[in-house]
C-alpha positions as CSV (number, residue, x, y, z in Angstrom):
1,M,-29.1,-60.2,22.2
2,N,-27.5,-61.7,19.1
3,E,-29.6,-64.9,19.5
4,K,-32.7,-62.8,19.7
5,L,-31.7,-60.9,16.5
6,S,-30.9,-64.0,14.6
7,R,-34.2,-65.6,15.6
8,A,-36.1,-62.5,14.5
9,M,-34.2,-62.4,11.1
10,K,-34.9,-66.1,10.5
11,K,-38.5,-65.6,11.3
12,Y,-38.7,-62.6,8.9
13,W,-37.1,-64.5,6.0
14,E,-39.5,-67.4,6.5
15,S,-42.5,-65.1,6.4
16,D,-44.4,-64.2,3.2
17,A,-42.8,-60.7,3.1
18,G,-39.3,-62.2,3.4
19,K,-39.9,-64.8,0.7
20,Q,-41.3,-62.1,-1.7
21,K,-38.2,-60.0,-1.0
22,K,-35.9,-62.9,-1.8
23,E,-37.8,-63.5,-5.1
24,N,-37.5,-59.9,-6.1
25,Y,-33.8,-59.9,-5.3
26,R,-33.2,-63.0,-7.5
27,H,-35.3,-61.4,-10.3
28,N,-33.1,-58.3,-10.2
29,L,-29.9,-60.4,-10.4
30,D,-31.2,-62.3,-13.4
31,A,-32.2,-59.0,-15.1
32,V,-28.6,-57.6,-14.8
33,H,-26.6,-59.3,-17.5
34,Y,-24.6,-58.4,-20.6
35,S,-25.7,-59.0,-24.0
36,P,-23.2,-60.6,-26.5
37,S,-22.7,-57.3,-28.3
38,E,-22.0,-55.4,-25.1
39,H,-19.5,-58.0,-24.0
40,A,-17.8,-57.8,-27.4
41,N,-17.6,-54.0,-27.1
42,E,-16.1,-54.3,-23.7
43,V,-13.4,-56.7,-24.9
44,Q,-12.6,-54.4,-27.8
45,E,-12.2,-51.5,-25.4
46,I,-9.9,-53.4,-23.2
47,E,-7.8,-54.5,-26.2
48,R,-7.6,-50.9,-27.5
49,R,-6.4,-49.6,-24.1
50,N,-3.8,-52.4,-23.9
51,K,-2.5,-51.4,-27.4
52,I,-2.2,-47.7,-26.3
53,K,-0.3,-48.8,-23.2
54,K,2.1,-50.9,-25.3
55,S,2.7,-48.1,-27.8
56,M,3.4,-45.6,-24.9
57,F,5.9,-48.0,-23.4
58,A,7.5,-48.5,-26.7
59,L,7.7,-44.7,-27.2
60,C,9.3,-44.1,-23.8
61,K,12.1,-46.5,-24.9
62,T,13.0,-44.6,-28.1
63,E,16.1,-42.5,-28.2
64,D,14.2,-39.4,-29.4
65,Y,11.9,-39.5,-26.4
66,K,14.8,-39.9,-24.0
67,H,16.5,-36.9,-25.6
68,K,13.4,-34.7,-25.3
69,R,12.8,-35.9,-21.7
70,D,16.4,-35.0,-20.7
71,D,16.2,-31.6,-22.5
72,G,13.1,-30.8,-20.5
73,V,14.7,-31.8,-17.2
74,R,17.8,-29.8,-18.0
75,Q,15.7,-26.8,-18.8
76,K,13.7,-27.2,-15.6
77,Y,16.7,-27.3,-13.4
78,G,18.9,-25.0,-15.5
79,V,21.8,-27.4,-15.9
80,Q,23.8,-28.6,-18.8
81,F,24.1,-32.3,-17.8
82,V,21.5,-34.5,-16.2
83,S,24.2,-35.7,-13.8
84,Q,24.2,-32.2,-12.2
85,I,20.6,-32.4,-11.1
86,P,21.2,-34.1,-7.7
87,A,23.5,-31.2,-6.7
88,V,20.9,-28.7,-7.8
89,R,18.2,-30.5,-5.8
90,Q,20.5,-30.5,-2.8
91,Q,21.1,-26.8,-3.1
92,R,17.4,-26.1,-3.4
93,S,16.6,-28.2,-0.4
94,E,19.3,-26.4,1.6
95,S,17.8,-23.0,0.5
96,I,14.3,-24.1,1.6
97,K,15.7,-25.3,5.0
98,L,17.5,-22.0,5.5
99,A,14.3,-20.0,4.5
100,R,12.2,-22.1,7.0
101,K,14.9,-21.5,9.7
102,M,14.9,-17.8,9.1
103,S,11.1,-17.3,8.7
104,P,10.4,-16.7,12.4
105,K,12.7,-13.6,12.2
106,Y,10.4,-12.0,9.6
107,H,7.3,-12.3,11.9
108,T,8.7,-10.3,14.8
109,Q,7.3,-6.9,15.7
110,E,10.8,-5.3,15.5
111,Y,11.4,-6.5,12.0
112,I,7.9,-5.5,10.8
113,R,8.4,-2.0,12.3
114,A,11.8,-1.6,10.7
115,S,10.4,-2.7,7.4
116,V,7.6,-0.2,7.5
117,E,10.0,2.6,8.5
118,R,12.4,1.6,5.6
119,L,9.6,1.6,3.1
120,N,8.3,4.9,4.2
121,S,11.7,6.6,4.2
122,P,12.2,9.7,1.9
123,A,14.6,7.7,-0.2
124,A,12.2,4.8,-0.7
125,L,9.3,7.2,-1.5
126,A,11.4,9.1,-4.0
127,K,12.5,5.9,-5.7
128,K,8.8,4.8,-5.9
129,V,7.8,8.1,-7.5
130,Q,10.6,7.8,-10.0
131,T,9.6,4.3,-10.9
132,L,6.0,5.4,-11.4
133,L,7.1,8.3,-13.6
134,L,9.3,6.1,-15.7
135,S,6.6,3.5,-16.1
136,K,3.9,6.0,-17.2
137,Q,3.7,7.0,-20.8
138,F,3.8,10.8,-21.3
139,P,1.5,12.1,-22.7
140,N,-1.3,9.6,-22.6
141,Y,-3.7,8.9,-25.4
142,W,-6.3,11.6,-24.7
143,E,-3.6,14.2,-23.9
144,K,-2.1,13.4,-27.3
145,Q,-5.5,13.9,-28.9
146,F,-6.0,17.2,-27.2
147,W,-2.5,18.4,-28.0
148,S,-3.0,17.5,-31.7
149,I,-6.0,20.0,-31.7
150,F,-4.0,22.7,-29.9
151,P,-0.4,22.3,-30.8
152,T,0.5,25.8,-29.6
153,L,0.1,24.7,-26.0
154,Q,3.1,23.4,-24.1
155,Y,2.9,20.0,-22.6
156,T,4.1,19.8,-19.0
157,G,2.4,16.6,-17.8
158,H,5.8,14.9,-17.3
159,R,6.2,17.2,-14.2
160,S,8.4,19.8,-16.0
161,F,6.3,22.6,-14.5
162,R,5.1,22.9,-10.9
163,V,2.6,25.2,-9.2
164,G,2.7,24.6,-5.5
165,K,1.9,20.9,-5.0
166,L,0.4,20.4,-8.5
167,F,1.8,19.6,-11.9
168,P,-0.5,20.8,-14.7
169,D,-0.9,19.0,-18.0
170,F,-0.6,22.0,-20.3
171,I,0.4,25.7,-20.0
172,V,-0.4,28.6,-22.3
173,P,3.1,30.0,-23.2
174,P,4.5,32.3,-22.1
175,V,3.1,31.1,-18.7
176,D,4.9,33.8,-16.7
177,K,2.7,36.4,-18.6
178,T,-0.5,34.4,-19.3
179,K,-0.7,32.6,-16.0
180,K,-3.0,30.1,-17.6
181,L,-3.1,26.3,-17.2
182,I,-5.1,23.5,-18.8
183,E,-5.9,20.1,-17.3
184,V,-7.2,17.0,-19.1
185,F,-9.4,15.0,-16.7
186,G,-10.9,11.5,-17.1
187,K,-13.8,10.2,-15.1
188,C,-11.8,7.1,-14.1
189,Y,-9.3,9.2,-12.0
190,H,-11.0,12.6,-11.4
191,T,-14.3,14.0,-10.0
192,P,-16.1,17.3,-10.4
193,E,-15.3,18.1,-6.8
194,E,-11.6,17.7,-7.6
195,E,-12.0,20.1,-10.6
196,T,-13.5,22.8,-8.3
197,S,-10.8,22.4,-5.6
198,R,-8.0,22.4,-8.1
199,K,-9.3,25.6,-9.7
200,Q,-9.6,27.3,-6.3
201,Y,-6.1,26.2,-5.3
202,L,-4.5,27.4,-8.5
203,K,-6.5,30.7,-8.2
204,K,-4.9,31.3,-4.8
205,M,-1.5,30.6,-6.5
206,G,-2.2,33.3,-9.1
207,F,-3.1,31.0,-12.1
208,D,-6.3,30.5,-14.1
209,C,-7.1,26.9,-14.8
210,L,-9.4,25.3,-17.5
211,V,-10.4,21.6,-17.1
212,V,-11.2,19.7,-20.3
213,W,-12.8,16.4,-19.7
214,V,-12.1,13.3,-21.9
215,S,-15.8,13.0,-22.7
216,E,-15.6,16.5,-24.4
217,I,-12.7,15.4,-26.6
218,K,-14.4,12.0,-27.3
219,N,-17.9,13.2,-28.0
220,D,-17.3,16.5,-29.9
221,L,-16.7,15.0,-33.3
222,N,-16.6,18.3,-35.2
223,R,-14.5,20.0,-32.4
224,N,-16.5,23.2,-32.6
225,S,-17.6,23.5,-29.0
226,L,-14.2,22.3,-27.7
227,L,-12.3,24.8,-30.0
228,K,-14.6,27.6,-28.8
229,K,-14.1,26.7,-25.1
230,V,-10.3,26.5,-25.2
231,N,-9.8,29.5,-27.5
232,D,-12.1,31.7,-25.4
233,F,-10.1,30.7,-22.3
234,I,-6.7,31.5,-24.0
235,E,-7.9,34.8,-25.4
236,K,-9.6,35.9,-22.2
237,Q,-7.8,38.9,-20.6
238,G,-6.9,38.8,-16.9
């Protein structure tokens, strides 16, 4: 097979097509060459790179660079002396080995079930609610804007007043006589359906509720319609 292939290749290169291909190949090789200017530019580039390497090597040998390098390493590993780094590395490697050794424990069904029960326990949920309440700013921006327009209202959005399962944003004092509540809703967190259901729920609990949307506070520049809406609700009898 190899002999047949070599004979066929030899015959091809001796043919006119093979000779023409050889000639084209030689012509292409002759055409690929560097001009003197290109060669000089390449030499200059190599010299420039060598100079940069030499300057970097010289910089690495300076005392200032060594101090900066050691400070960076000490900061990375949290040690005072560079000699303490091997012990820190050993401690980290042991911690990694221990974590890998204990990892199968955390993938068992028993551990997952116990974790879910622990997270859903009343104590954990109460702690989560407390954290959320502490992290939230009371009142928020639009509640502050609304309160500045109606300072006679009492703010209860920090859960200081409760009606059943709900905590209204504002009450019309004295609430035990007026039985009137005001909520400030934003479209990002509330829907018109929620407004209807909340009013119905509070009505069953014996309270009248007025919902003021953030768009009403934002768009009513002269406050006339908002003032009329809230004042009519406050002055409305039973």
